[in-house]
N, C-alpha and C positions, 0 to 999 in steps of 0.2 A: 388676795382675799383681805389680808390685814389692812391693806392700803384702802380698800373700798369702806371698811368699818371706820378707819380713821377719818376719812373725809365725810362719810355720813354724819359722824359726831360733830365734825367741824361745821358742815353745812347746817345742822340743827342749830348750833350756836349762832351762826351767822344770821339766819331767818329770824331767831328769836330777838336778836339785838336790833336788826335793821327794821323790824316791822314797826318799831317806834322811831326810828331814824331813816394728589397722585395722577400723575399722568395715566390715563386709560387708553391704550392703543386703539386706534380706529380700525376695527375689524379689517375690511378690505379697502378702507379709506375711500368708500364710494359715496358721492353726494346723492341726494334724494332722487336726482334724475338718472342714476346709474353710472355717471361719468366719475372719473377718478378726482378726488378732492386734493388739492395741492399741498395741504399742510396736515400733519399727522398729530400734532401736539395739542394738549389742552391750552396751554399757554400761547399767546400770539407771538409770531416772529417779531423781531426788534428792528428789521430793516426798513420798516415804514413807521413813521412817528407822527401822531396828529399835532397840529399847531394851533388851529382855531376852528371851532365849530360855528356855523351860522345855522340856527335852527328856527324852523317855522312849525308850530304845533297848533292843531285846531281840534279840540275836543267837542263832540256833539253830545250834549247831556240829555238829548231826547232819544237818539238812535243808540246811545252809550257806545259809540265808536270814536275813534280819533284818526286823523289823517295828518301827515307832516312831510316835510322835506328837510334835508340837511345837506349843506355844502361844507366839507371838511377840507381845510387847507392841510396838506400832508408835506412832510419832509422825507425824501427818499434817501436812505443811507447806502443801499446797494442796488445796483441795476436789477430790474425785475419786471415781469409782465403781470404779476399778481398782487392784488391788494386783498389781504385776509383781515377781517374784523369780526366783532360780535353782533349777533342778532338773534332774538328769541321770540317766537310766536308773532313775528312781523311778516306782513305780506309786502314784498318789495316790488313796486310798480315800474320803477325806472332806475337804471344805474348808468352813470356817465362819468368819464374822466375827462377833466379839462386842463389845459395848460395854464401858465402863469397869466395869460391875458384872458382866461376863462373861455377860451375857444376849444371846441370838441376835438379830442385826439383822433376820434374815429367817427365816420358817418354811419356806422352800423350800430344797432342796439346791442349793448353789451349783456351777455348772459350772467346771471348770478347763480352760482353753485351754493347749495345749502347743505350743511352737515350738522343736523340737529343734536346729535349725541355730544358734541363739543360746543354747541350753541354758537356756531361760526357760519359766516358766509364768505365767498371769495369772488371777486370780480376780475375777469381777464381783460387786460388791455392789449389790443393787437400791436400797438407800438410800445416799445420798451420805455419804461419809466426810468429816466437817467439819474444816477446819483448826483446830488447837489442841485437839481433842478426843483422848481417850485410847481406843484400840481394841486388840483382840487378834485375831490371825489364828491359827486353829486348824486343823492338818492331821494326818491320818493317812496313813501311807505304808508301803511295804515294797519289798524288792528282794533279788535273790540277792546274797551277799557276793561282792565283785568277784574275779576270777581274776587280776588284774594286780597293780600295786603302788600304786594310787591309790584314793581313797575309803575305804570300810570294806571291807577285803579279808581273805581267809583266808590264813594262813600255816601251815606244817606243819614238824615236826621229828621225827626218829627218836631213840628211846632206844637205849641200848647193847644192849637185847634185841631191837631191830628193830621195836618198836611205833611206829606213826605217830600222832602227837598233833597236834591242831588248835587253832589260837587265832585270833582275830579282832582286827585292829588297823587303825588309821587312818593315812592320809598325805593331808593336804588341800592343801598348798602345790603350785602356786599357786592352781589353780581346781577343786579336787575335793571341797570340803566339800559342794557341791551334789549329790554322788553318795551322801551319806550321809543328808542332810536337806535339805528345802526350806529355802532361806536367802538372805539378801542377801550374796552371795559375792564382795564386793569389799572391799579393805582399809580403805577409808574409812568403812565402816559398822560401826564398833565397837559392841559391846553386851556386856552381862552374860550369863552362861550359868549356868543351873541344870540339872545333869545327873543323871538316874536310869538305871541299867543293870540289867537282869535277867539272871540267870546261874543255872547249876546249883551244886549244893554242892561239887563237886570243882575249881571254877575261882574265880579272884579277878577283880575289875574294878577298873581304874584310870582315872582321868581327870585333868584339869588341876589340881583342887583336892583337898584331903584328903577322906577319907570322913567323912560326918556321922553316919550311922546305917545299919544294915542291917535290913531287914524281911522276915520269911518270909511269902511270899504263897500258899503251897499249891502242890500239884503238884510238890513237890521244887524249887521256884524261890525264889530270893532276889532282893530288890531292894536295890541299893546306892545311896544317896542321898548326893550330894556337896555340899559347901559352894558357895555362890554365887561365881562367878569374878570376877576384876577385869574391868574393860572392855577387850575385845580384838577383834581382827579375826577373822573366821571361819576363816581358814586356820590359826589357832593352836589351835582347838579339837581335842581328842584324846580317844579312849577305847579301851581294850583289855580283852578277856576272854581270860584265859589260866591256866595252872597253874604259873606261874614261882615261883622263890624269890628272896629278896632279902637284901641286907646293907645296914645303915643306920648313919648317924652324924649328929652334930650340929655345926653351925658355931658359931663364937664368938657369933654374933648370934642363935642359936636356930633356924636353918633346918634342918629335918630332910631329909637327903639319902639316898636309897636307890638301890641298883643292882640291877636285876632281870635274871635270865637263865633259860634252861631249867634244870631242877633238877640235871642231870648236869653243867652247866658253872658251878655256883654257886661253885666254888673259883676261877674265873677272874675274879670280880667285885671282888676286894678292892683291887686296884691303882686301879681307876677310882674307887672310893669315896675313897681317900686323895687322888687328883688332884682330883676334883670339890669336895671340902671346902676344899682349899687354893686352888684357882682362884676359887671363890665368894668366899672371904674377901678375896682379892686385888681382884676386881672391885668389891665393895662399897666398899673403900677408894679405889681408882683413880677410880671414878665419883662417889664421895661421895653415893651414893644407895643405900639399902638395898634388897636384893631383896625385892619387895613380896608374895610369896606365903609361906604358912607352910611349904611343902615344895617339893622338887624330886626328881622320879624320873628315872632314866636306865635305859632298857630296851633290851636287845639282842634284836632281832627277826630270826628266821631267814630270812625272805624280805624284802629291803628293797633298793630300787633305788639310791637316792642313799647317801651316806656317813652322814648323820644328819639329823634334823629337830628344830627348836627349840621345838616346841609348848611353850606356857608351862606350866611345872610338871610336864610329862611329855614329856621329850625321848627320841626314838627313835633307834636306831643300827643299823647293820649289826653283826653280831657281831664282825667284824674291827676295828671301829672303837671298841669298848667293852671286850672281853674280853682279858685278858692272863694267860697261863699262865706263871709264872716258870720252869717246868721246860722249856718248849718255845719260848716266844715269844723273839724276838731284841730287841736294843737298838733297832732301827729300828721294830719292832712297838710297843714301849713309847713311843717318840717319837710315832708316829702316833696312838695312843689318846689321849695327853696333848694333842696339838694338836687333835684333834676335839672333845674335851671343852672345851678352851679356846674353840673356835669356837662351840659351841652355847651355852655359858654367856655369852659376850659377846652373843649374840642376845637374851638375856633383857632387855637394856637396848636395844641397837641392833636394832630389829625388833619386839620385843614391846612394850616400854615406849613407845618411839617408833617408829611405822611409817611407811614411805613412803607418800604419798598415792595413788600409783598405780604399777604395775609398771614403768614407764618409768625410775623411780628405784630399782630394786631394789638397785643398788650401795650405796645408803645402808645397807642391811642387810647385804649380802654382803661388799662391800669392806671395811667396818669389822670384821666378825667375822673375815674372813681376816687382816687386819692385826693384830687384838688377839690372834690365836693367837701371834704372834711376840712382842708386847709382853709379854703375860702369861707366857709360858714363859721369856723372858730374865729376868723378875723373880722367878718362883717356882721354876723348875727350871734354873738355870744349868748344873748338872751335865749336863743333856741336850744342852748345846751346839747349840741350835737356831740354826744359822748358815746355813741354806740359803734365806733370804729372797731372795737373788739368784736362785735358781732360779725362784721365783715370777715375778719381774720378766722373767727371760729368756723365760719362757712367754708372757707377756703381750706382749713385743715381738715375738715370733714371729708372733702372731696380728695385731698392730696394724700390722705391716708389709706386710700384704696389703691390696689395695684392697677386699676383701670385709669387712673389719672394720667396725666400727660405732662411733658415739659412746657413751660411758658411759651417757649418758642419751638413750634412743632411744624411737621410737614403738613401742608394743605394745598392740594392742587385743584380738585374739581369743586364745583359749587356746593356740594353737599358737605365735603370736608370743611370747606371754607366757613359755612354757616355754623358748624359745630365749634369753631374756634371762639365764638361769642358766648363764652361760658364763664363759670366761677373762677377758672384758672386764670383767663386773661384779665378779667375784671378784678376780682377780689385778691387772689394771690398776687397779681401785678401790683395792687394798691399796697398790700402788706410788705412786700420786699422793698418798695419804694420808701415806705415809712421807716423800715429798718435801715435803709441807706441814708435817709435824711438824718436819723438819730445818730448815725454812725459819723457822717461828715459834718454835722452841725447844720442848723437851719440856714445860716448864711452861705456856708460852702455848698450846700444842696441847690439853694437858689441861684447862686452865681453860676453853677455848672449848667443848670437847665437853661438859663438865659444864653449861655454860650452855645448850647445845643440848638435852640430855636433860631438864633442869629445865623449860625453857620448853614442850617439846612432849610431856611425858610423858602417857600415856593418850590421846594424840592422833596426828595425822599430820603429816608434814613433806614439804617438797620440796627439791630440790637447793639452791636459793638460801637456804633457811632455815638450812642448815649454815653457808654462808659468812657470813651475817649474824651468827651466834652466835659464830664464830670471830674476828670483828672486835671489838676492845676498844672498845666504845661505852659501857660502863657504868662508873661510878665504884665503888669498893669498897663505898661505902654503899648504893648502889642495888643491887648484886649480893647483899649480905647481907640486904637488906630484901625480896628476892624480886621486885624490879621489873625491867623489862627496857627497854632504850633502843634501839629499832630503827626509830624513826619517820623519815620522810623529812626532817623538819626538822633531824635530826642527821647528815644525809649527809656534811657537812664533817668530821665525826669519824671517818668510815670510812676515812681514809688512814692505813694502818698503816706506821709508820716502820721501815725495814729497810735495814741497811747504808748509812745516810746518804741513803737514797732514800725518797720518798713513794710508796706503791703502793696500788692499789685491788684488795683481795684478791679480791672477787667477780669483778672483770674478769679477773684472772689465772686463776682457777680455771674460769671458763666456757670459756677456750680449751682446757682439758684435758677438759671433760665434755660439751660440746656439739658438738665436732668430732672426728672420728675421726682415727686415725693417731698416729704418733710422730715428733718432730723429729730431724733429723740436724744436728748442729753441726759446722761446718767450721772449722779453726784454722790460721792461718798466722802465724808469729812472724818478725818483722823487727826486730832490736835489742830495744828495750824496748816496741815496739808489738805487740799481739795483734790480728789482723784476724780477726773471727769472723763467721759467717753462719749462717742457719738455712734448711732447706728440708725438705719432707716426705720421710721415708725410705721407700722402696718397694723390696721385694726383687725383683720380676719385671719392673720397667720401668726401663730404663736412660735417661740423659739423651738419647741419640740416638734414642730411640723417638719416633715422631710423636705419641703420646699423652702424653708426659711433661709438656709445659707445662700442658695442660688438667687433669692430675691434681695439679698443684702449685698451681693457681690458687686463690686465696682462702684458703690455709692459712697461718696465723700463730699461733704460740704465745707466750705471755709466760712465759719460762723463767728460774727461779731457778738461775743458774749458780753453781757453786762450783769453785775450782781451787787446786791446789798447785803450788809451783815449787821448784827446787833450792834457793832462798835464803829460803823462808818456813817458819816453824815453826807456822803456822796456815793454815787455808783462807781464801781470799778469796772474796767473794760479790758478785754483780752480777745484776741482773735485765735480760734481753734481751727487749726489747718490739718490736723492729724486725727487718727482714730481715737487716740487717748492722750491725756496730759496730765501733769501735776501742777497745781498753783499753790504758792505758799502765801498764806495770809499774814498780815502785818502783826497780828496778835491773836490770842485765844478768843473765840466768839461763841455766843450761845446758839446762834442760828445763821443760816445763809439762805437768801432768796435769789435764785437766778432768773434771768429775763425780766429785769426791772420794768415794771408797768407794761409788760408784755409788748415791748417795742421790738423785739426779735421775732422772727418767724421760726420758732422751734418749740418743741414740747420738752418739759423737764420732769425727770423722775428722780426723787431723792431715795436714799436708803431709809430704813425704818426709823433710825434716830433722826434723820433730817425732817421727815414728815411729822414725827411726834413733837420736835422742837417748834415747828411752825404752828402745829394745832394748839400746843400750850400757849404760845405766844398770843394767838388770836382769841383763844378762849378767855384769856385775861384781859386783853386790850385789842378789840378788832380794828382799831384805828392805827394800830402800829404799823400796818401796811396800807398802802393806797387801795382804792376800790378796784383799780385795775389789777394790782397784784392779787388781791382776794379772788377776783372773778377768774384770773388765769389759773390759780390754784385748783379752783372747783372745776374749771373746764378741763385741765390737764387730767383730772381724775375720772370725769364723767363723759367728756365729749358731748354734753348736752347744753343747750341754751334755753332758758325760759324767758319769754317775752310777755309783758302785760298786754291786755286788749283794752280798747276803749270801753268805758261803761255803757255807752249807747248800744254797742254791738252785743254786749252781754244781755242787756234788756231785750233787744230784738230776738236773740237766741231763746230766751224764755218764752217770749210770745209766740215764737214759731212752733212751739210743741203742741198746740191744739189746732183743730181744723180752722176755726174762724180767724185765729191769729195768723196762721200760715197764709190763708187766702188774702187777709188784709195786707200783709207784707208784699205778697205778689202783685197785688193791685197797686200799692204804693211805688214798687219798683218800676212798674210800667209808666207811671205818670211823672215821677221825680225828675227834676232838671238838674239834679246835682249828682254827678257821677261818683263822688266819693261816698255820698250817702247810699247810693245804689249798690255799691260794692259791700257795704255792711249789711244791707237788705239780703243780698245774694248769699252772703256767708251765713246768715241766720236761717234762710230758707234751706240751705244745704245741711243744716244741723238737725233737721227733723228726723225723728225715729221711725217715720212711716216710709217704708220702701217705695210705695206707689208714688208718693210725693217726690221723692228723690228721682225716681225714673222719669217722672214728668219734667223735672227740671232739666235733666240730661237731653230729653227730646226737644224741649224748647231751645236749648243751647244749640243743638244741631240745626234746628229750623232757622235760627238766626234773625227771627223777626222781633220778639219781644226781648229775648236775651241776645245781644249781639254776638256774632260768631267769634269776635276778638276775645270774649270772655270765656269761651268754651274750654280752653285749657285749664284755667284757673277754676272753673266750675267742676271739672272732672276731678281736679285734686281735692277741692272742698268735700265732694261726695265721698272720695276715696278715704279721707282721713276720719269720716264718720264711721263708727264701728258697724252700723247698719248698712253702710254703703261700700264697704271694702270690695266685696265680690260684685256688687252691682256696677260699680264703675269699671272694674276689670272686664266683666262680661260685655259691657257697653263698648269699651275700646276694642275688644276682639271682634265683636259683631260689625262694627262700623269702621274698621280699621282703614279700608280703602277710601271711604268718604273723608275720614280724617286727613289722610295723606293728601287728598286733593285740596283741602282747605289750608293745610299747614305743611309746606314742603319738608322733605326729609333733611334733617340737620338744623331746621329752624328752632327758635325759642319754643314756639307752640308745641311741636311734636316732641321735643325733649322733655318739656314739662309734663306732657301727657304720659309719656312712658315711665318716668321716675315717679311721678305723683301717684299713679294707680297701684304701683307695688310697694310704696314706701312703708305701708303698714304690715306687710306680710312678714311672718317670722317662723314659719315651720318648713321642714323639708318637703312636705307635700306641696305647699304653695310655691316653693322655690322650683320644683319640678314642673309645676303647672306653667309658671313663667317661661322656663327654659323651652318647654315643648312648644309654646305658642310661637316664640321667636324663631325656633328652628323651622316652623311651618312657613315662615315668611322670609327665610334666609336670604333669598334672592334680592329682596327689597332692602333689607336692613343690614347687609353684610359690611357696608362701609361705616355704619353708625357706631361711634364709640360709646354712646350713651346706653347701649344695650348692656354692655359689660358693667357700666356704672349702676345700673338698675339691679342686675342680678347680684352683684357684690353687695349692694345695700341690704338685700334680703339675707345674704350670707352673714353680713355683719350683725343683723337683728337676731339671727338664729344663735350665733356664737355668744352674744351678749347675754342672752337669756340663759343659755346653758351654763355660763360662768357665774352669773350674778343674781339670778332669779330667787334662789334660796336664801341667800345672804340678804337680799333686799326684803323678802317676806318676813324673815326672822326679825329684822331690824323694826319693820313697821309693826308687827304683832306685839313686840315688847313695849313699843311706845303707845299703841292703841289700848293695850291692857293696863 
């Protein structure tokens, strides 16, 4: 309680000063036709490996169906009669196995067994496929274009004249390539792709590689044939048929970069081109590896669930993440576009060139890309002042301080579990521990290490431990320049990286951050020149007097790179805490100690009463005595709250939305605006209305998907839920329409997770908690695998506990100052 009062006083002073300154076993393993299916696991067998896909795809934008064929060159590792691969919602018309001369192995039509629960098909070859021989699997297939946001799906946009135009686009990550073609849809199965796309004369086709040639095939159809791709995972394949316009430019190293958008938004593409050119040149220099494709397209898709997708050579974006209108868009819109482009371009190396071996290590892709957003923008766009990396770590800490968190590297077997891996832990915590590591190794040591990692595993796959091996300096400069690698077990003695006078094992340190969940709390007590420090697991909703406290602490130990400043030091002092407690000796008597300098470390600090008092007095006298990052981390450590400013325009819209005519006007403007960033501000303002009927209308418009696109429904539900008038309205809407929502947003997806957490985020009573628990119990069969359910309920428990502990103190503090 004393700590809260101390920091409230400190916060008051701050604001005053600154205002002017799993495998799921297959039941009986029966295919849909009742015959035994030859494979029982969720993951594919490894005895057949794809080498090269020859794909022909023809989307019909009138019938909204697509047909295709694929000839897959396969490498047989063990003798077998069966080929097992992925397929979801596809109708397989023909299946054939060919020999190396492309002659049929059998004169019979091969049957295809389907096993939908694992999204697999199996083809039986009457003739044994022999190890070491070359074969081709040929399949013809078709399906409707998907109505959702995964696989090969339809998207629409309206022209200024009100005409609806249709396009077809792909989104395959993590497990949806199998919705567009039969394939070996796991990241380890890298292969080359040769793509041909058929289209009408009024459209263009795009894929990962440059167009090689176009052939007219009759009936008003054209076939675009693309160059052979580099070796890549199936989730990075992409193809689009649309009528978009583009703007293009060339990097210093000869990479052609193009930005595509609907024709009437073409004028909003120019900033993205400038940013992509500059960021591409930065990454080529930083990673010391040239971008390996001849071109990179960035395209704004009108219907898109996530922020963007890193398909190699053809990156796809929400319109708000790529388009910038200098006459309408704000400075924060510009920053967002730049950061998303920085993220997707980083993926061309982290994720595309080097891919995680399996989805349990997706953080190797997403944590790096999230972190490189900040590294690249600080270097290329310092004027944008991208100084909110702390917010990223605050968000990660908020999730990690709940027992429902998970280790960065976690088990994920089926598609639902895999989709849930794309979360705050993979992105934000991943970025934060990389920042801690970079600060620990020095910028140069970190950069050299990741260059080694990218060179060693390019066009291949890597695991968590491969990164730590690459960051350890085990190679001499001669070995490095010769392209050789020194990672053998015989050189283990060289793996001790010398840091601050101490020998450390980098792999051992980083395992404590990636294979156990949670965040450490560092306790600090100063007595004279002695610093008594300890670590424990930080939990928001369990206190030390709770019976479960000790069991939740058991087994948790981090190896923590500590950094601290004192009143008498002109530089930070470093120490690695590898035990539960330790005693550090300062060089001299000091007035104050501040741990976690600039919040470069991923841990929370709690000082004793004297320690907090000393910092409070210091900052009350001179708030610039500590950096803004240090000041922010002090406030965060006490409150676990982040306050972000909003654009002035959004505030104005919110005021206007409070009467009937203003609300109707904003809804009308939302319908005709051609700027997606402006539309998002309109929507936020519309959702701030205090009229429950208007909020209900908004939710139903979002469900309808015509005026308010379905892609925006999860964020709309959250906007309504955070409005005091809309708490229960949004919750009741989700309960009533749950089955429809799951059809639109698959279990485990960003959309469904945001809906679940967003609707309960404001709840703070035991009655509301019981209501939430009862609903999820009623649909247990559907959501039993979803980790996000526990996250949502723990957030409510956290709100309840915070109020019970702090409401009276906060009320008293406010009343004293208001009086």
